[in-house]
Wavefront OBJ file of the C-alpha trace (Angstrom):
o trace
v -12.483 131.506 -21.606
v -9.952 129.182 -19.991
v -6.281 130.205 -20.160
v -3.761 127.602 -21.273
v -0.008 127.242 -21.002
v 1.649 126.804 -24.361
v 0.303 127.080 -27.877
v -2.525 125.212 -29.545
v -1.485 123.734 -32.875
v -3.390 124.164 -36.129
v -2.660 123.114 -39.692
v -3.850 125.165 -42.644
v -4.773 123.304 -45.833
v -6.934 123.998 -48.857
v -9.700 121.802 -50.205
v -7.486 121.399 -53.260
v -5.054 119.390 -51.112
v -7.522 116.500 -50.918
v -5.227 114.292 -52.992
v -2.743 113.981 -50.137
v -5.295 111.948 -48.167
v -5.819 109.488 -51.035
v -2.166 108.480 -51.341
v -1.340 105.014 -49.974
v 0.484 105.733 -46.752
v 2.830 103.919 -44.398
v 1.666 102.800 -40.972
v 0.344 104.587 -39.011
v -1.996 106.144 -41.585
v -1.833 109.864 -42.280
v -5.226 110.618 -40.737
v -4.250 108.834 -37.514
v -1.093 110.934 -37.313
v -3.098 114.073 -38.011
v -5.509 113.153 -35.234
v -2.686 112.687 -32.736
v -0.707 115.757 -33.754
v -2.950 118.769 -34.339
v -5.658 120.464 -32.320
v -7.414 121.671 -35.457
v -7.155 121.838 -39.220
v -8.609 124.438 -41.556
v -9.730 123.747 -45.113
v -9.916 126.820 -47.318
v -12.477 126.637 -50.120
v -11.394 127.452 -53.681
v -14.808 128.648 -54.900
v -14.619 130.350 -58.311
v -10.823 130.258 -58.423
v -9.791 130.928 -62.011
v -7.430 127.922 -62.209
v -10.094 125.530 -60.877
v -11.929 125.565 -57.593
v -11.506 121.925 -56.522
v -13.866 120.112 -54.151
v -16.239 121.833 -51.775
v -14.429 122.409 -48.468
v -17.428 121.526 -46.296
v -17.999 118.250 -48.139
v -14.303 117.373 -47.762
v -14.522 118.297 -44.087
v -17.340 115.791 -43.628
v -15.167 113.105 -45.234
v -12.254 113.987 -42.946
v -14.445 114.411 -39.894
v -15.933 110.950 -40.233
v -12.439 109.422 -40.413
v -10.870 111.259 -37.464
v -11.668 111.183 -33.766
v -10.196 114.202 -31.960
v -8.898 116.921 -34.304
v -11.127 119.946 -34.913
v -12.212 120.415 -38.533
v -12.853 124.017 -39.637
v -14.259 124.267 -43.154
v -14.072 127.385 -45.292
v -16.964 128.994 -47.132
v -17.040 132.241 -49.150
v -20.022 133.490 -47.242
v -20.643 136.616 -49.295
v -21.291 134.388 -52.329
v -23.099 131.421 -50.797
v -26.567 131.193 -49.302
v -26.189 131.485 -45.506
v -29.099 129.125 -44.839
v -27.308 126.299 -46.631
v -23.943 127.093 -45.029
v -25.556 127.102 -41.579
v -27.198 123.706 -42.043
v -24.045 122.260 -43.646
v -21.839 123.276 -40.703
v -24.471 122.027 -38.257
v -24.391 118.682 -40.077
v -20.573 118.676 -39.909
v -20.838 119.237 -36.160
v -23.010 116.123 -35.883
v -20.665 114.092 -38.098
v -17.663 115.061 -35.954
v -19.596 114.886 -32.659
v -18.814 118.494 -31.805
v -15.497 119.167 -33.554
v -16.711 121.461 -36.344
v -16.048 125.048 -37.241
v -16.674 127.553 -40.039
v -13.826 129.523 -41.640
v -15.229 132.776 -42.989
v -13.914 133.640 -46.439
v -14.706 136.983 -48.027
v -14.142 137.149 -51.773
v -13.050 140.519 -53.136
v -11.414 141.946 -56.242
v -10.815 139.452 -59.027
v -12.096 136.547 -56.911
v -15.383 138.389 -56.393
v -15.657 139.056 -60.119
v -15.071 135.370 -60.883
v -17.631 134.395 -58.242
v -20.236 136.748 -59.722
v -19.687 135.125 -63.106
v -20.281 131.751 -61.445
v -23.559 132.837 -59.842
v -24.804 134.560 -62.984
v -27.582 137.126 -62.759
v -29.363 135.561 -59.796
v -30.903 137.905 -57.247
v -29.701 138.001 -53.658
v -25.976 138.283 -54.350
v -23.974 141.445 -53.607
v -22.676 143.998 -56.077
v -18.932 143.925 -56.683
v -17.883 146.767 -54.432
v -16.093 146.449 -51.108
v -18.757 148.074 -48.931
v -21.545 145.852 -50.261
v -19.383 142.719 -50.035
v -18.490 143.495 -46.405
v -22.126 144.167 -45.526
v -23.216 140.910 -47.116
v -20.583 138.951 -45.163
v -21.641 140.509 -41.854
v -25.328 139.813 -42.530
v -24.635 136.265 -43.670
v -22.717 135.251 -40.536
v -25.451 136.838 -38.407
v -27.985 134.602 -40.170
v -25.787 131.517 -39.792
v -25.515 132.048 -36.036
v -29.204 132.863 -35.606
v -30.182 129.692 -37.438
v -27.978 127.570 -35.133
v -30.037 128.972 -32.251
v -33.405 128.567 -33.997
v -33.821 125.148 -32.362
v -33.622 124.763 -28.605
v -31.406 121.905 -27.437
v -34.357 119.782 -26.357
v -36.624 120.526 -29.329
v -36.446 116.904 -30.551
v -38.816 114.948 -28.292
v -39.700 111.757 -30.264
v -43.014 111.489 -28.393
v -44.776 108.327 -29.594
v -47.936 109.049 -27.634
v -48.592 112.390 -29.314
v -46.851 111.282 -32.531
v -44.639 114.350 -32.464
v -40.982 114.214 -33.404
v -40.293 117.812 -32.353
v -41.827 120.311 -29.970
v -42.790 123.131 -32.330
v -42.795 125.632 -29.480
v -39.022 125.197 -29.211
v -38.317 126.259 -32.798
v -37.945 129.928 -33.697
v -38.396 131.990 -36.835
v -35.454 134.338 -37.262
v -37.264 136.570 -39.801
v -34.062 138.225 -41.002
v -34.221 140.975 -43.634
v -30.917 142.215 -45.024
v -29.699 144.352 -47.873
v -29.678 141.557 -50.461
v -31.576 138.645 -48.942
v -34.090 137.614 -46.319
v -34.333 134.400 -44.302
v -37.398 133.326 -42.364
v -36.108 130.172 -40.680
v -36.059 128.111 -38.604
v -33.211 125.827 -39.642
v -33.966 122.378 -41.048
v -31.185 120.903 -38.877
v -31.420 120.607 -35.075
v -29.130 122.766 -32.957
v -25.529 121.531 -33.374
v -23.839 119.553 -30.563
v -21.657 122.571 -29.725
v -24.652 124.909 -29.897
v -22.508 127.375 -31.789
v -19.730 125.706 -33.805
v -16.497 127.683 -33.876
v -16.462 130.647 -36.254
v -12.981 131.576 -37.478
v -11.575 134.190 -39.815
v -8.228 135.198 -41.278
v -6.845 138.733 -41.027
v -3.744 140.016 -42.784
v -2.099 143.459 -43.001
v -4.300 144.388 -45.968
v -7.571 143.452 -44.235
v -9.953 145.459 -42.085
v -9.947 143.794 -38.636
v -13.635 144.692 -38.327
v -14.353 141.729 -40.615
v -13.438 139.469 -37.685
v -15.923 141.019 -35.274
v -18.130 137.921 -35.119
v -15.302 135.369 -34.868
v -14.351 133.142 -31.958
v -10.935 132.453 -33.477
v -8.796 134.767 -35.631
v -5.790 133.681 -37.695
v -3.258 136.508 -38.166
v -0.890 136.502 -41.137
v 1.967 138.624 -42.420
v 5.542 139.342 -41.418
v 6.505 138.889 -37.764
v 6.132 142.573 -36.851
v 2.843 142.843 -38.757
v 1.385 139.856 -36.925
v 2.335 141.349 -33.555
v 0.788 144.714 -34.503
v -2.406 143.002 -35.673
v -2.495 140.970 -32.483
v -2.402 144.118 -30.349
v -5.184 145.722 -32.376
v -7.378 142.616 -32.366
v -6.828 142.141 -28.640
v -7.971 145.699 -27.954
v -11.028 145.514 -30.228
v -12.143 141.919 -29.671
v -10.635 140.768 -26.357
v -12.715 137.568 -26.190
v -11.481 136.236 -29.528
v -8.666 133.693 -29.591
v -5.674 134.723 -31.714
v -3.546 132.289 -33.723
v -0.383 133.383 -35.543
v 0.078 131.947 -39.030
v 3.442 130.451 -39.954
v 3.529 129.844 -43.696
v 5.607 126.922 -44.907
v 6.719 128.072 -48.354
v 9.897 126.011 -48.715
v 11.069 122.588 -47.587
v 10.573 122.208 -43.850
v 13.397 123.199 -41.510
v 12.307 121.953 -38.055
v 14.809 124.097 -36.119
v 13.632 127.274 -37.842
v 9.965 126.549 -37.166
v 10.764 125.667 -33.567
v 12.543 129.002 -33.104
v 9.618 130.939 -34.594
v 7.147 129.140 -32.333
v 9.297 129.957 -29.285
v 9.149 133.657 -30.211
v 5.360 133.543 -30.406
v 4.878 131.540 -27.221
v 4.107 133.934 -24.394
v 3.227 136.799 -26.764
v -0.504 136.541 -26.065
v -1.366 134.046 -28.788
v -3.606 131.079 -28.106
v -1.920 129.077 -30.825
v -0.192 128.894 -34.172
v -1.423 127.675 -37.535
v 1.149 126.018 -39.765
v -0.056 126.954 -43.252
v 1.008 124.363 -45.797
v 1.646 125.514 -49.369
v 2.734 122.099 -50.695
v 0.809 119.410 -48.830
v 2.377 116.465 -50.656
v 5.857 117.663 -49.752
v 5.310 119.060 -46.270
v 2.364 117.472 -44.457
v 4.170 114.238 -43.563
v 7.330 115.945 -42.166
v 5.127 118.428 -40.341
v 3.284 115.642 -38.534
v 6.322 113.411 -37.987
v 9.043 115.951 -37.144
v 7.886 119.490 -36.420
v 4.834 118.956 -34.224
v 6.497 116.224 -32.104
v 9.440 118.626 -31.623
v 7.060 121.381 -30.506
v 5.471 119.033 -27.987
v 8.831 117.719 -26.749
v 10.004 121.315 -26.232
v 6.951 122.093 -24.091
v 5.709 124.728 -26.540
v 2.465 122.932 -27.404
v -0.447 123.270 -25.014
v -1.953 120.267 -23.275
v -5.648 120.137 -24.149
v -8.704 118.287 -22.918
v -12.347 117.888 -23.827
v -14.154 116.172 -26.655
v -15.539 119.182 -28.545
v -13.594 121.862 -30.377
v -14.999 124.534 -28.066
v -13.694 122.602 -25.062
v -10.327 122.023 -26.703
v -9.991 125.770 -27.308
v -11.030 126.546 -23.755
v -14.235 128.305 -24.797
v -17.388 128.176 -22.647
v -20.536 126.331 -23.653
v -22.667 128.366 -26.067
v -26.042 129.264 -24.583
v -29.028 129.501 -26.901
v -29.901 133.189 -27.217
v -33.648 132.487 -26.942
v -33.306 130.427 -23.771
v -30.955 132.987 -22.246
v -33.392 135.817 -23.040
v -36.276 133.939 -21.427
v -34.323 133.111 -18.247
l 1 2 3 4 5 6 7 8 9 10 11 12 13 14 15 16 17 18 19 20 21 22 23 24 25 26 27 28 29 30 31 32 33 34 35 36 37 38 39 40 41 42 43 44 45 46 47 48 49 50 51 52 53 54 55 56 57 58 59 60 61 62 63 64 65 66 67 68 69 70 71 72 73 74 75 76 77 78 79 80 81 82 83 84 85 86 87 88 89 90 91 92 93 94 95 96 97 98 99 100 101 102 103 104 105 106 107 108 109 110 111 112 113 114 115 116 117 118 119 120 121 122 123 124 125 126 127 128 129 130 131 132 133 134 135 136 137 138 139 140 141 142 143 144 145 146 147 148 149 150 151 152 153 154 155 156 157 158 159 160 161 162 163 164 165 166 167 168 169 170 171 172 173 174 175 176 177 178 179 180 181 182 183 184 185 186 187 188 189 190 191 192 193 194 195 196 197 198 199 200 201 202 203 204 205 206 207 208 209 210 211 212 213 214 215 216 217 218 219 220 221 222 223 224 225 226 227 228 229 230 231 232 233 234 235 236 237 238 239 240 241 242 243 244 245 246 247 248 249 250 251 252 253 254 255 256 257 258 259 260 261 262 263 264 265 266 267 268 269 270 271 272 273 274 275 276 277 278 279 280 281 282 283 284 285 286 287 288 289 290 291 292 293 294 295 296 297 298 299 300 301 302 303 304 305 306 307 308 309 310 311 312 313 314 315 316 317 318 319 320 321 322 323 324 325 326 327 328 329
């Protein structure tokens, strides 16, 4: 992992904020400003939310990804209530749409949200019981399947050989033959290996969460009060030293640029790779965030200078080797 000076900048939205992108906007357009300002955005999915779940986050991410050029797009999915095969292929597709800027935000539904989700799925087999241990197990198994499926095609499996009339080399596809507590997946994927090999996997951890849920993540967003975030950061660093840590700054009231600048200064140099500015009112705050706060962070030298065309490169992460090729080497 490459070390960087300064903080990477993320913006946290929900799929329910999609309306902000449909509003007629002054020049330059909102998406252009987003592209220039942030290193990544996250879109949390509202699956089975009692007040309405809104659009699918991965579908919205594809819409955004096709209309932006540089910003990373990390789409949320409640993986303990969705089929991992479909999530894996959907994120792989997003990685192709964005030419290597995609990521998956792991969401684990528990409590009332899990109950609502179980009502949505009905009595179908393959979904977990509503208890914390089973839900956690299902999440861990699902992300394992997602990652295995991304590696089920070698990078050069697509050969387009006219002479033999073969589109793929079947020897470079792998069955994963996964058998878990609630589901099994044979594989291989129906989508070629993504441009990044392994798109970024991210998760959110707060004071009430078990940090073990982030064991498989490349990027971990930490939330809570200032002292709680620092305590979580120390624990995550000790348990998962290779994972990048972002501190969440929630914007709950009208933006005060000086206050956000001061908070970012406190976090800079505290071992964080970046910050995520979590927007609670996108219509009110997204424009000022892009036009005032992020430019101020860059002018103050707090924001990191980044390079590369893929999200992995932008985060300073190494290329992801295919596990099957690495094992054969």
